[in-house]
C-alpha positions in Angstrom: 23.1 43.5 4.4 22.2 39.9 4.7 20.7 37.5 7.3 22.8 34.7 5.7 26.5 34.4 6.3 28.9 34.2 3.4 29.6 30.5 2.9 29.5 27.5 0.6 25.7 27.6 0.0 24.7 30.7 -2.0 21.4 32.5 -2.0 20.2 35.6 -3.9 22.1 37.9 -1.5 25.4 36.3 -2.3 24.8 36.2 -6.0 23.8 39.8 -6.2 26.9 40.8 -4.3 29.1 38.8 -6.7 27.3 40.1 -9.8 27.6 43.7 -8.7 31.3 43.2 -7.9 31.9 41.6 -11.3 30.5 44.8 -12.9 33.3 46.8 -11.3 31.4 48.0 -8.2 33.1 48.0 -4.8 30.8 45.8 -2.7 30.7 45.2 1.1 28.7 42.2 2.1 27.6 42.7 5.8 27.2 39.3 7.5 24.7 39.0 10.4 26.4 39.9 13.7 28.5 37.3 15.6 29.1 37.4 19.3 32.4 35.6 18.9 33.8 38.2 16.5 36.4 40.7 17.8 35.1 44.1 16.7 34.8 44.4 12.9 36.6 42.0 10.6 36.8 42.7 6.8 38.1 40.0 4.5 38.3 39.9 0.7 36.2 37.3 -1.1 38.0 34.6 -3.0 36.1 35.3 -6.2 37.0 39.0 -6.7 38.9 41.8 -5.1 35.9 44.1 -5.5 33.9 42.2 -2.8 34.7 42.4 0.9 33.0 40.3 3.5 32.3 42.2 6.8 31.7 40.4 10.1 31.1 42.3 13.3 30.4 41.9 17.0 27.2 43.6 18.0 27.4 46.6 20.4 24.2 45.4 22.0 22.7 42.3 23.5 19.3 41.6 25.1 17.1 43.7 22.8 13.9 42.8 24.5 15.2 44.1 27.8 16.2 47.5 26.5 14.0 50.6 26.3 13.1 51.3 22.6 15.0 54.7 22.6 18.1 53.1 24.0 18.1 50.3 21.5 17.6 52.7 18.7 20.7 54.7 19.7 22.7 51.5 19.9 21.7 50.5 16.4 22.6 53.9 15.2 26.0 53.6 16.8 26.4 50.2 15.2 26.0 51.7 11.8 28.5 54.5 12.6 31.1 51.8 13.6 30.5 49.8 10.4 30.9 52.9 8.2 34.0 54.0 10.1 35.7 50.5 9.8 34.9 50.1 6.2 36.0 53.6 5.4 33.2 54.3 3.0 29.9 56.2 2.7 27.9 53.9 0.4 26.3 55.1 -2.8 23.7 52.3 -2.5 22.5 50.3 0.5 20.7 47.1 -0.4 19.1 45.5 2.6 17.9 41.9 2.6 17.9 41.7 6.4 14.6 43.0 8.1 14.5 44.2 11.7 18.4 44.3 11.9 19.2 48.0 11.7 15.8 49.7 11.7 16.7 52.8 9.7 18.5 52.8 6.3 18.9 56.6 6.4 21.7 56.1 9.0 23.9 54.7 6.2 23.7 58.1 4.3 23.4 56.4 0.9 22.0 58.1 -2.1 19.9 55.0 -2.9 18.2 52.8 -0.3 16.7 49.4 -1.3 14.9 46.9 0.8 14.5 43.4 -0.6 11.9 41.1 1.0 13.0 37.5 0.2 11.0 35.7 3.0 7.6 36.5 4.4 7.5 38.8 7.4 6.8 36.8 10.6 6.0 39.9 12.7 2.8 42.0 12.4 4.6 45.3 11.8 6.8 46.5 9.0 10.5 46.7 9.5 12.0 50.1 9.7 14.2 49.1 6.7 11.2 49.0 4.5 9.8 52.2 5.8 13.0 54.1 5.2 14.0 52.6 1.8 13.4 54.5 -1.4 11.6 51.5 -2.7 11.2 47.8 -1.9 11.5 44.6 -4.0 9.5 41.5 -3.3 9.4 37.9 -4.8 5.7 37.3 -4.8 2.2 38.9 -4.5 1.9 37.8 -0.9 5.2 39.6 0.0 4.1 42.6 -2.0 0.8 42.8 -0.1 2.8 42.8 3.2 4.9 45.7 2.1 2.0 47.7 0.7 1.0 48.6 4.3 3.9 51.0 4.2 4.4 54.3 2.5 7.1 53.3 0.0 6.7 51.9 -3.6 7.0 48.1 -4.0 8.0 46.2 -7.1 7.9 42.5 -8.0 11.2 41.0 -9.0 11.8 37.3 -9.6 14.6 35.2 -8.2 17.9 35.4 -10.2 19.9 32.8 -12.1 23.6 32.8 -11.3 26.3 32.6 -14.0 27.2 29.1 -13.0 23.8 28.0 -14.2 23.5 30.5 -17.0 26.6 29.2 -18.8 25.4 25.6 -18.7 21.9 26.7 -19.7 23.2 28.3 -22.8 25.2 25.2 -23.7 22.2 23.0 -23.1 20.0 25.3 -25.2 22.5 24.9 -28.1 22.4 21.1 -27.7 18.6 21.1 -27.9 18.7 23.1 -31.1 20.8 20.4 -32.7 19.3 17.2 -31.4 16.3 15.5 -29.9 16.0 14.3 -26.4 17.3 10.9 -25.5 15.0 8.6 -23.6 16.6 7.7 -20.2 17.2 4.1 -19.4 16.8 4.7 -15.6 15.2 7.9 -14.3 17.0 10.1 -11.8 15.1 12.7 -9.8 16.9 15.7 -8.2 15.9 17.8 -5.2 17.8 20.9 -4.0 17.2 22.4 -0.5 17.9 22.3 3.2 16.3 19.1 4.4 16.4 20.4 8.0 14.0 23.3 7.4 10.4 23.2 8.3 8.9 23.5 4.8 9.3 20.0 3.1 6.2 17.9 3.0 8.1 14.8 4.3 5.1 12.4 4.4 4.4 13.0 0.7 8.1 12.8 -0.2 8.4 9.5 1.7 5.4 8.1 -0.2 6.9 9.0 -3.5 10.3 7.5 -2.8 8.7 4.3 -1.5 6.5 4.2 -4.5 9.4 4.4 -7.0 12.2 2.0 -6.1 13.2 2.1 -9.8 14.1 5.8 -9.6 17.4 7.2 -8.3 16.7 10.2 -5.9 19.5 12.7 -5.4 19.3 15.3 -2.7 21.6 18.4 -2.5 21.5 20.5 0.6 22.0 20.4 4.4 20.9 17.3 6.2 23.4 17.1 9.2 23.0 19.0 12.5 25.7 21.6 12.2 24.2 24.8 13.7 22.0 25.2 10.6 18.3 25.9 10.5 16.6 22.9 12.0 12.8 22.7 11.8 12.3 23.7 15.4 13.9 20.4 16.4 10.9 18.4 15.3 11.5 14.7 15.6 9.9 14.1 12.2 12.8 16.0 10.5 15.4 13.5 11.7 13.2 10.5 11.2 12.9 11.5 7.6 16.7 11.9 7.3 17.2 8.5 8.8 14.6 7.1 6.3 16.6 8.7 3.4 19.9 7.3 4.6 18.4 3.8 4.6 17.0 3.9 1.1 19.2 2.1 -1.6 17.9 4.4 -4.3 18.7 7.7 -2.4 21.9 9.7 -2.4 22.5 12.6 0.0 25.0 15.0 -1.4 24.9 17.6 1.3 25.6 21.3 0.6 27.9 21.9 -2.4 29.3 25.0 -4.1 27.0 26.4 -6.9 29.7 25.6 -9.5 29.6 21.9 -8.6 25.8 21.9 -8.2 25.2 23.5 -11.6 27.2 20.8 -13.2 25.8 17.8 -11.2 22.2 18.8 -11.6 22.4 18.5 -15.4 22.6 14.7 -15.0 19.0 14.4 -13.6 15.9 13.6 -15.7 13.4 15.5 -13.6 13.4 17.8 -10.6 10.9 18.2 -7.8 10.1 20.4 -4.8 7.3 19.5 -2.3 6.5 21.9 0.5 3.7 22.1 3.0 1.7 25.3 2.5 0.0 27.7 4.9 1.6 26.3 8.0 4.1 29.0 8.7 4.2 32.8 8.7 7.8 32.7 7.3 7.1 31.0 4.0 4.1 30.1 1.8 5.8 28.2 -1.1 4.8 30.8 -3.6 8.2 31.2 -5.1 11.1 29.0 -3.8 14.5 30.3 -4.7 15.7 27.1 -6.5 13.0 27.2 -9.2 15.0 29.2 -11.8 18.0 26.9 -11.3 15.7 23.9 -11.9 14.2 25.6 -15.0 17.7 26.4 -16.4 18.3 22.7 -17.0 15.3 22.4 -19.2 14.2 19.3 -17.4 10.6 18.8 -16.1 9.8 20.1 -12.7 7.1 18.7 -10.3 6.0 21.1 -7.6 3.6 22.0 -4.9 1.3 25.0 -5.8 3.4 28.1 -6.5 1.5 31.3 -6.9 4.1 33.0 -9.1 3.9 30.2 -11.7 0.2 29.5 -11.5 -0.5 30.6 -15.1 2.7 29.0 -16.5 3.2 25.8 -18.5 6.8 25.6 -17.4 6.2 23.4 -14.4 3.9 20.5 -13.5 2.2 21.9 -10.4 -0.5 21.0 -7.9 -3.6 23.1 -8.6 -4.1 24.1 -4.9 -2.5 24.0 -1.5 -3.4 20.4 -0.8 -0.6 17.9 -1.7 -2.9 14.9 -1.6 -2.6 14.4 -5.3 1.2 15.1 -5.5 2.2 11.4 -5.8 -0.2 10.9 -8.7 1.2 14.0 -10.4 4.7 12.8 -9.9 3.7 9.4 -11.5 2.3 11.1 -14.6 5.5 13.2 -15.1 7.6 10.1 -14.6 5.6 8.3 -17.3 6.0 11.2 -19.7 9.8 11.5 -19.1 10.2 7.7 -19.7 8.9 8.3 -23.2 11.0 11.4 -23.9 10.4 15.0 -22.9 9.6 17.4 -25.7 12.6 19.5 -26.6 10.4 22.5 -27.4 9.2 22.7 -23.8 12.8 22.2 -22.5 13.9 25.1 -24.6 11.1 27.3 -23.3 12.1 26.6 -19.7 15.7 27.4 -20.4 14.9 30.6 -22.2 12.7 31.8 -19.3 15.5 31.1 -16.8 18.0 33.1 -19.0 15.7 36.1 -19.0 16.1 36.2 -15.2 19.8 36.1 -14.6 21.1 38.2 -11.8 22.6 40.6 -14.4 19.1 41.0 -16.0 17.6 41.6 -12.5 20.2 44.2 -11.8 19.2 46.0 -15.0 15.6 45.9 -13.9 16.6 47.5 -10.5 18.6 50.1 -12.4 15.5 51.0 -14.5 13.5 51.4 -11.3 16.1 53.7 -9.9 16.4 55.8 -13.1 12.6 56.2 -13.3 12.4 57.4 -9.7 15.3 59.8 -10.4 13.4 61.3 -13.3 
């Protein structure tokens, strides 16, 4: 179950579904509810016949106006409808969507997993976490939120999709045979939804203005199309307008992972710059694109990320304040202009390849097996 619809842009939920299906499992990807949907619609995914995409119309509206016991019964009925229409009783339920169904026991699965990708904005634990056999979380801050419950919690990093893994292996082989070529003109790449709240736009603007000699490429949503828009803050669209006017900036928009994994190999460095501790929903501790960045082997300039605080894989701010970010970016640019060490590039790629979605699925299997024994 996912809070993100099946579409062009892919996140961990989509990749896990594809990887599980490629292993021969029959997977149903449950989209978030759509009012416009007629009942329950089940469509096959283009990539594999083992994966079905399920879209459904909710049996309820106006949650906040309903008594709790009535809403609970409606949710239970919703689960019954989904099970009836799909025609299966699942062996495993893997829930990425907190506060959607409330009780994973209703799915009657032998194994129930809750995955916390984003920080919880509410002050109480979702019923999905309380009724799971165990939970998985992407950072210490998320683990601490889940520890308030009565179920075991395990750390698991983001995953690397096959699109990137194939290119990472090829790049690793290249680095074994030759030394890095010094770039004539540096290109910096950024992946992410530019309409979300997290980006530190003031700092990013400073860096772009400071480096007219660098080509900046952005992949990710930047047009208003019903996507996540940072609470309609004017600064979001002012920044987009600024980017559009810069002669050294290219806005690619959202692209399929197969295309992105190919295009990103052409950059010389990558960066991500978020504001920290200004939202309950995210803290910048482990952005989902970091492994994809690392799989290229190229240097990565970032805000402070708790998960990588003891790592030499990234060039990272030491604390939550981004005041020194432009200077850090300058230092990395200077280093790249002289040629990045191949040894460090290999180390980044090898780390990424140890965290493919297949490797993460094996780690989850180990957790299940240990609990079963």
